[in-house]
N, C-alpha and C positions, 0 to 999 in steps of 0.2 A: 598338570593340575595347578591351580593358583596357590595352593598351600605349599607345594614343593618349590615353586618359584619364589614365594615370599621367604621361605626358609633359606633358599640360596642367597637371596639378597641380604637377609639379616646376618647370615654366617660369613658373608664375603669379607667383612672387615677383619675377621679373626682367623682366617685360613692360615696366614703366615705370622700371626701374632696371637697364639693360643691363650685362652683364659680358662681358669678352673673355677669359675663362679657363675651363678645365674644372674648376678647383679650387673647388668650392662645395658646401655641404650639399644633399643631395637634398630634404630636407624641413625645414621650420621652422615656427614658430608662425604665420607669415604665409601658409603654403601653403594653397591652396584650389582647388576646381574652378571653372572659368569656363564661359562660353557654349560653348566648344569641347566640353566634356564633356556639357553639357545637350543639344546638338544631335547629338552622337554617339549618345546614348541615344535621342533622337527618331528617328534613322535606324534603329536596332535595332528600335524599336517598329513602325515602318512595315513593315520586312521581315518581322518575326514575325507581324504581324496582317494583312498585305496591305491596308493602309489608305493613305490619302492623305499624301504628303509635305507638302502644304500644310497640311492639318488638323493633322498631328502636330507640325510645326515651330511652328505657332501655339499649339497646346495646351501644349507643353513650355515655350515662352517664357512663357506666362502662369503656369505653375507656378513658374518661377524667373525672374522679370522683372528681377532685379538682378545677373545673372551677368556683365555686362560686354559686352553686344551692341553691334555697330556701329549708327550712327545710322539708316541706311537700313533695316536689318533690323528695328529697333525700331519704326520708323514703319509698315513693312509689316505686322508682327505686330499692331500696335494698331489697324489698319484692317480694313475688310471686303474689301479688295482681294485678289484671288487671282492677279493677273497678276504676272509677273516684272518686277523693276525693272532687269534687264539688267546686273547687277553682274559685275565681274571681280575682286572681293575674294577673299581666301583662305578665306572662310567655307565655300565649296563643297568645298574640299579638307580642311578640318579636321574635317568631319562625315561624311566618306564612308567611313572605314575599315571599318565593318561590311560594306559591299558586297563588299570583297575577300575577306572570310571566308565570306560567305553564298553567293556565286554559284558555279556548278559548271563554268563555262567562262570563258575569257578574253573571248569575244564577249559573253556574258551580263553579265560584269563591266563592260565598257565601256558597254553599253546602260543598265544599271541606274545606273551612276555618272552618266551623262548625265541620266537621269530625276531623280535626287536633286538635281542641280545646277540644272537649268534652271527649277525653280519660282521661284527668286530670281536665280540667277546664269546667265542665258541668254546673256550675252556669250561669244563663242568662247573667250576666255581663262579665263573662269570654268568653263566646261564642261571645257576641256582640263586645268585644274588638278585637278579631281575625277577625271577619267578616268586621268590619269597616276598619281595617288596610289593609286587602287584597283587599277590594273593592276600597279603595283610590289608591292602586297601580295599579290595573287593569284599572281603569278609567284614571289615569295619563298616561298610556301607549297607549291609544287607539284613539286619545288623547282627554281628556276632559280639559276644562279650570279649573283654581283654583276655580272660582265661582261655576261652575257646580259640582265639587267634594265636595266643602263645602256644597252646597244645598242638594246633595244626602245624605251625612253623617248626616246632621242635621235632615232631614226628615225621614230617615230610622232607625237611631240609637239614636235620641234624645240627641245628644251631643251638648252642647253650644259652638260654635266656634267663637263667636263674641268678646269675651274678648281679648284685645291686649296682646302681650307678655310683654310689659312694665308694664301693670297692673298685670298680672299673676306673674311676677318675684318678685313683692313686698311681696306676701304672700305664694308662692309655697314652699313646703318642701318635704322631702323624703316621697314617697308614692309608694307602690308596687302593688296597685290595677290597674285593667284595667281602671276603671272609673276615676282614679286619674292620669293616664299616657297617655292614647291614645288621648283624646281631646287636651292635651297640645302638644303632638308630632305632631298632624295634624295641629294645629295652627302654630307651628314652620315652617312647610312646607309652609303654606299659606302666611306667611309674608316674605318668603325667596326670594332671587334673584339668587341663584345658589345652587348646592349640598353642597359646603363647607359652605356657609352662613346658610343653613338650619340646618346643624349639629351643627355649632357654636351657633346658636340661641337656639336650643333645650338644649344644655349643659348649656347655660347661665341661664336657669331657675332654676337650682339646681335639687334636687330630685334624683331619681334613674337614674343617668346620663348615664350610659352605655345603659340601656334599652330604655330610651326616645330617645337617639341618634340612637339606632338601628332601632326603629320604624320609626322615621323621615327619617333616611338614606335610608330605603327601598322605601319610597314614593318619596323622592327626586331623587333617582336614576331613577325611572320610568319616572319622568318628565324631568329631566335635563341630566341624565347620570352621571357617576362618573369620575372625572379627572384621567387620567392614572397615574399621579404622585402620587395620593393618593392611588390608588390600588397597585402600586409598593411598597410603604412604608408599607402598611398593609400586603402585600404578604410575606415580610420578616419574619413576626411573625406567619405565619400560617403553620401547619404541611403539609407535602407533600400529605397526604391522603385527606386533606380538598381540596387542590388546584386541585387535579385530579378529585374529585367528582364535584366541582364547575364548572370546565371547561366542563366536560361531560354534566352537567345540562344545561349550556348555549347553547352548541351545539344542544342538543335535543330541546331546545326552539327556536332555529333558531335566537339567538341573539349573536352578536359579542361582545367578551369580550377581552379587551386589557389591559396589565399591570400585569396580574397575573402570576408570574414567579416561 
C-alpha cells in the first residue's frame, strides 16, 4: 500500500539516527525507499499475478539488492534455499499491507498474511506480526472503529496496546522483532488523528523507524487515506516500475489512488 511505502520513505532518514519528537521534516535530501518498500511491491506482485511469494521476494531482492535488507534475508535470497529460516523479525509485518487491501474477508486476510509470512518468517511471532498488521488494515477499511480494532488485536494476538506513546517513548529502543515493533506501530495509529500524525508519532518512538512507520502508515492509510501531497513527494523517489505496479494493484482492488506520478 502506498501509505506503507510513504511511511518507509519518511522514516528512512531516522532509522539509524533516532529522534524522540514529532517535529521533523517529512522529506529531505536523504529520504529514500528501503527494503520495506521493495518487499511491499513484491507482495503486490504476488497477489496481482497469483505467483509464488518465494519467487517474487527473491526476484525483487535481486532487482534492488542494496535497499537495506536484514542479514538472514539477504543470505536466503542469495541462495537456492526455498525453506523458511524461522524468523520472528519485523520483515513479515512491513511487507504485508497489500494483503489487507486485496482480501475480501477477514478470514482470507489472516490466511493470506500467514502465507506471505511463513515463507521466511515461520516462527509464531513472525506470523502473528503479519496477521495482526493485515487484520488491522482490513478492519480499518471496512470500517471498524479504533476501539474495535484495538480489541480484536488484543484478543486474537495478545498484544498489549494500552501503554501510551508518551510512556513507550521513554524506554523504546531499536528493535527488529515483530513483537517489539508491531504493537508500537498499532498504538501509534490508535493515538493519531490523521495519516501524517500517525507516521510522525511512530517515528517519534525511535527504534526501527522506517519499518515502524511503514507498518503504521499502512494502517493509517486504510483508516484516513494518504494526503495527495505526501504521495506526490514520495512518488519522486520511486522507480517507474514500482509506480506502474502500484497503480495496477489499486485499480484491481477498486480503490482510487491520486498523486502517484
